[in-house]
PAMI-966649 format. One record per residue (C-alpha): x, y, z; residue in one letter. Coordinates in steps of 0.1 Angstrom, whole numbers, plus 5000, padded with zeros to 4 digits. Layout:
XYZA
...
//
This chain:
301105993104M
297505983115P
296505883150R
297405523162A
300605333154A
301005413117P
301205083099L
299004883123L
296305153123A
296305153085L
295904773085L
293004803109A
291305063087L
291704833057L
289704573075L
287104813089A
286805043059G
288505373062C
286405653077A
285605933052Q
284706293061P
281106313070T
278306553063A
276606703094P
274106423101R
273706113123E
275705823109I
274105483114P
276705213119T
276804833120G
276004643151G
278404483176T
279004113167P
278003853192E
281003793215A
280603413212S
281003413175T
284603303165L
285503353128P
287703143106A
291403163109S
293603423091A
295803223067T
298703303044P
297903423009V
297303132986G
295602923013Q
292303093016L
289202873020S
285602933031P
285102933068P
284202593082S
284102513119S
285602823136P
289002743151P
289902853186R
293602783185G
296502773161G
297202403160D
300802513155G
304002323165T
306702593166A
305802703202L
304802503232A
303402803250S
303303183252L
305903173280G
303403253309V
300703053327A
297203093313L
294202973334A
290503053340P
290003373361Y
290203323398D
288303593418A
290203503449A
293603593434T
292503843408G
294403653382R
293903423352A
297103223356G
299903483354D
297603743337V
296304013360V
292604133362F
292604483376D
289704733374P
292305003364A
293404803334L
292304893299D
292704533286L
294704233299P
295504123264V
296604353236L
296004143205E
298604103178F
297804383154G
296304603181G
299404633203S
301804933196P
304404663191D
304204383165A
303604143194T
300903983214L
301004173247E
299804033281L
299504223314R
301203983338V
301803973375A
305104123389P
307603853395G
305903603371A
308203333357T
308803363320I
309403023305A
311002943272A
308102913247P
310102663227A
313402483227A
316202683212G
319102913219T
318603193244L
320303523235S
321903773258A
319604063268A
319404343242W
317304653235R
315204783207L
315905123192G
313505283216D
315105123246G
312604833252T
314404533268P
314204213249A
315403853247L
315403613217N
315003233216V
316303113182T
314702793170L
316402513152A
314902623119D
316202983123G
312903143134R
313203383163I
310903413193V
311203763206V
310103843242L
309704213251L
310004383285R
311804093302V
314904063323A
316903733319P
317203493348T
319103223328A
322503243310A
322603263272P
322702923255G
320602613248P
317202603266V
314402353268A
310802443262A
309302543295G
312602623312A
312502943334A
314503203315I
313203553326A
310903773346R
309004093337P
311504383336S
309204673346E
309404703384E
306604843404G
302804853400G
300304573401S
301004433367W
303704433340E
303704443302R
305004133284Y
305104083246G
305803783224I
306103743187A
307603483163L
309803623136L
311003463103D
314703393101P
315403733085S
313803913114G
311604113091S
308103963095T
306303883128A
303703613131T
301003603158C
302303363185A
298903203190V
298903083154A
302202903161A
301102733193A
299002433201P
295202453200R
294802473237E
296802803238V
294202963216G
291402813237D
293102973268A
293303313252I
289603293241A
288603193276R
290703473291L
289003733268E
285503593277A
286403613314D
287403973309W
284104053292R
282303903322A
284604083347Y
283904423330K
280304333322N
280904463287D
280104243257S
281804483233S
285304403245L
287304173222Y
284704153194P
285303823177A
285003973142S
288204163147E
290503853145H
290803513129G
292303353160L
291903463196P
294503723203G
295303763166C
293904053146R
296303973118F
298303663109G
301503853100Q
302804203100T
306304373094P
308304353125W
308504663146R
307704923119P
308405203145D
311705063158G
314604823154A
314104453151G
316604193162P
318204193128A
318804453101G
318904833101E
316705043125D
314305233101P
313405483128Y
317005573134A
317505613096R
314405843094T
315606053123Q
319006093106A
317406203074T
315306463091L
318206593112A
320206663080A
317506893066L
317907273068P
316007463094P
312407573085C
311307913074G
307808053081A
306207903050A
308007583037P
305207493013F
304507692981N
302607472957A
299107332960S
299006952964P
296206932939M
295207172911A
292907422927L
290207342903G
290306982914D
289807062951V
286007022956H
286407152991G
288507113023I
287206953055V
289007133084P
290806963113L
288406783136G
286306553114N
284206323137I
283005983125N
282805703150P
284205463158P
287505513140E
287205893142H
285305933174T
288006173184L
288306463160P
290706393132S
294206543132D
294306613095H
292406793068V
290706633038Y
291106783003L
287906652986L
288206492952Y
285806612924P
282506412925R
281506222894L
277906202881P
275605952898A
276005602885G
279805642878S
281905342887A
283905512915T
282105832924G
285306052924F
287506172896A
291106082893T
293406392898V
297206452900D
298906492934V
301906722936F
304806792960A
303707092980P
307207222982G
310807112979D
310506803001I
312206493012T
310006183011I
311205943038Y
308505673041T
305905533017V
303305273028Q
301305073004E
298104873013Q
296804662984L
293604492995A
291604232975S
288204152989R
285403962973D
287004022939G
287404402944A
291004542945I
292004862961N
295605002961D
296205282986D
299405472996F
300405693025A
303405923019V
305506083047D
307606383039F
309406683053A
310307023037P
312807103065C
314007003099R
311207103122E
308207023100V
306906673090T
303806613069S
301906333052W
299406243025F
296905963029G
294705793003H
297105852974V
295705612947S
299005552928S
302605672927L
304205842897A
307605942882G
310705932903G
308805852935L
307405532920K
310905432909E
312305502943A
309505302961F
310005012937D
313705012942A
313405022980A
311004732982T
313204522958R
316304602980A
314504503011D
312004213005P
311204213042G
309504553038S
306504383023C
304304113036T
301203923023D
298503763043Y
294903653041G
291703693061D
289403393054A
286503543073E
286303843049R
287503643019N
290303903016A
294003913009T
296404193017F
299804303004H
301404563027V
304704743022C
306504993044N
309405143024A
312005363041V
313705583015L
315105933008E
313506082977Y
313806452971R
310906602951A
310706962938K
307807192945A
305007112920G
306406782909E
303806512902K
304306232928I
301106042922G
297406042916A
294406052939G
290705972935G
289305732910G
288505482938K
286405462970A
288305732989S
286606072988A
289606282997A
293306332999L
294306343036D
297006593047M
298406633081G
301406813096A
303506853127H
305707153135D
308007113165S
308107493168R
304407513175A
303207613210P
302507323234P
299307133228L
296207353235Q
292607253241G
293206903257A
292306853294V
294506543295S
297506593272P
298806253282A
296006093261R
297506243229Y
301106103227P
302906243197G
300106493190E
301706793208E
302906963176S
299906913153I
299207223131V
296907293103C
298907203071P
297407503052L
299207733077S
302507613063L
301807743028F
302908083014S
300508292994D
298908272969P
298307902974P
297607953011R
294808203005A
293307992977A
293307672998L
291907843029E
289007983008A
287907623002K
287507533039L
283907443046G
281207263028Q
279507292993D
280107652988G
279607763024A
283007863037P
283807813074R
284008153091T
284308033127T
287808073141E
290107893140P
289007853104R
291107543099C
289407373129G
291007193158T
291406823169P
291206933205F
287807063217Q
287907013255D
286607283278V
287707203313A
284907173339G
282207113312T
280806843290L
282706973259A
285406753244G
286706403247A
285806143273W
287005783278F
285805473296R
287905423328P
289605113314E
291205303285V
294705373294A
296205703283A
298605533259A
295605353242D
293405653238S
294205713201L
294405353188G
292005073180P
291804963216N
290205293225G
287905343195W
284805173209N
285105313244R
285305683236T
282805973236L
283306313219E
281106613226N
282306843198G
281407043168V
281106983130E
284307083113P
282407233083W
281207533103D
282707503138G
279307563155T
276907273149T
277107033178G
278206663174V
277906393200L
279906093188A
279805763207L
282305503197G
280805243221G
280305023240P
277604893217G
276705033183D
278605353174A
276305663173L
276606013158R
274206293166L
274306633149S
272306933162F
272107303166A
273207373202P
270707543224R
271407793252H
268407713274A
266607403285G
267907053290S
267806923254V
270806963231D
272307223255R
275607363243A
278307133258F
280407413271A
277507553291E
276907233311V
278807233345T
278906963372P
275806883392G
272906633395D
271006753363A
270506513335V
270806643299W
269506483267C
270906493232Y
269306403200Q
269606473163S
267806773148D
266406553120E
263306373133P
264006073110S
267306023128L
265906023163Q
265805643168A
268305693197S
269205973220S
271806003248V
271506113284L
274506273301L
275106383337R
278406563345L
279206423380A
282306633384D
285006803363A
286506473352T
283706223353R
280306183335L
277605923334D
275905813301L
272905613291A
271205553258R
267505633253L
265405453227A
263605723206G
263806103209P
264406293242C
260806383249G
260006653275P
262006513304G
263006513332P
265106203330W
266905973354T
269905753351L
269805393363G
272505173378A
273405063342D
274705403333A
278205403319L
281005603334E
283405813313Y
286406003325V
288906263311R
//
C-alpha cells in the first residue's frame, strides 16, 4: 500500500482531498487554520447537524478518564501531568486516526500509574499479532477498553474506575508510548476515547495540545481543522486494520498465510496492461511531489486517465481496469464519501502474482465481475469490516470497508473501472522482496516498509512492458533521464538534495500524516528527472517551487552541488507570476540545514538568516 498506515492514511486523504500528480509548476495551497479554532464534533452517521458552539470534550459517560493524569504543562518537571514534554519528541499526543494503531496514543513518563478508565472486568495480559502488549477492561454493556503497551500491576477481575491496574511496559528512555481505545462488543470497531469521556477530558487534551504548540513555538502543530474533538481526527475506525484485535481472526496473519502459499516469482510476473494502452494518457514515474501529502516523492506511478473536453462533468473518461497477470487479490478497501451532496466511491486493491511480489491499485472507481462478488460476500460475512461515521465540520459522511479475501483473477480479467470521477489517474505500486536493499536514502530508518519498492513496470514482460515504458513522461515528451521510471529516494549525502525533516519528527512518523507538514524535499520533477522541485510541507502554508537548476551563482543552484558551509542559497520558481514566495537555505553540516521563507522573489542577494530560521535534519 502507499506510504502511511494503509487504512488510516486513506481516511486522512479523504478528508484532505487526495493529492493528484502535478504538472511542473508551483502549487498554491490553503492556509493553516488558526490553532484556537475548534470545529464541531464528529458524530455517527444519521446525527449530522450544523456546527454550533464548538465542543472541547466528548460529554461521554462510558469512561471516567483516559487512564493517566492530565494537567497543564509544568516547566519545572517537564510534564503535563503524566505526559512528557521533551524537545526530542515528535508529538506528545498521537491523535486517534493519526496514530499507527487505532488508538489515542500518549507519550507518558516511565513508571506512570495507569488507572482503570472505567469500572469493569480487567483481563489478563495479552498481545496483538505484532507482539504489542495489551490489557482489556470489559464494561458492563460489553464494550471493551483496550490499553496498549502496558504491563499489569493488578490481578484479573473486577476493578473500579480509577484503580491502579498497570504501568507502561516499554522500559528505558525518558518517555513511554501508551494507547487507549474503546471497542464495540464485537471488538471490530474502535471509538476515540475522548468522545466517550467527560467534557473535562477533552478540555485537558485541548490544553495539552495548546501547551505543546507554545512549547515548540509552532502554531501549525495540532491544527484544529483536522479533528472534531481534541485528540480525535475521526470518531470511529475499524480496530487494528494492520493486526489482531482482542476478538476475531487476525487479518494480517491471514494475509501472510495467503502470500506464503503462492508459488515463487519469475522475472516478469505481469503480462497484461492494467488499462487498454489507448486509454493510458501518460504515466507519471515514481517520485511525484505535491505537498503536503506528497512532500516526499511518491512510491507509486500514476497511469493517467484520458481527459475529457473542457466543461465535462468529471474531466476524465471511464476506462476498464484489468488484472495485470494471474494474481491473488487479498485486500480490498472501499472509501465512500458524501460531502455537501457530492458522492465519491473509491477503491484500493492489494494483490500478489507470486510469493515475493506484492502490488496495489489505488483510485479504482468501481469493482466488476467476480471481484465485486467476492468483496460483497466478504463484507456481508464480516459486518465489522465496514464502519460509518460523520464529520459535522465538513458536512460529510463516510462509509469505509476493509475486506480481507482471497480472489484469484486471470491475466487480462476485468476487475473494475477507473476514471469518470475526480481522480486523474490509476495509482500502481509494487514491492519485490528480492530487490536490492533500499538505495538513495541517507536515513533508511525513516522509510519503514519501503525497503523493497520497485517500479511496477519493471515486473511486466514484453510487449506490454515496452509499451507502458514508452508512456513515461508528460504530454508526448517521454522521460529519457535514468532511471526512466523515476525514484522515490533522491537523497545525495552531504548536499541539500533529498528529504529533510523537522527535529521533532520521529523516524517512525516520517511517512504518515504526523510528518506531512514538517517535511522538506529538495528533489526533481518526475516527468523529466531534471527540473528542480523544492517542496515544503510546513510549518505554515505548503509551498512547491519548480525551476531549472543552475550550476553557478546562489539562486536555484542544483541541490546536489551545495555542500556544507556558511553560504545562504535562494530558491524561487522560474515563472515570475509564481514568485510570491522564495526559500532561503543554509546547509550547516551534512545532516542539518536552516530554512527561512522570503516574501517575493530572491533578488540579487546576499541573504542572511535570522534567529527565526527553522532547523531541518536528515
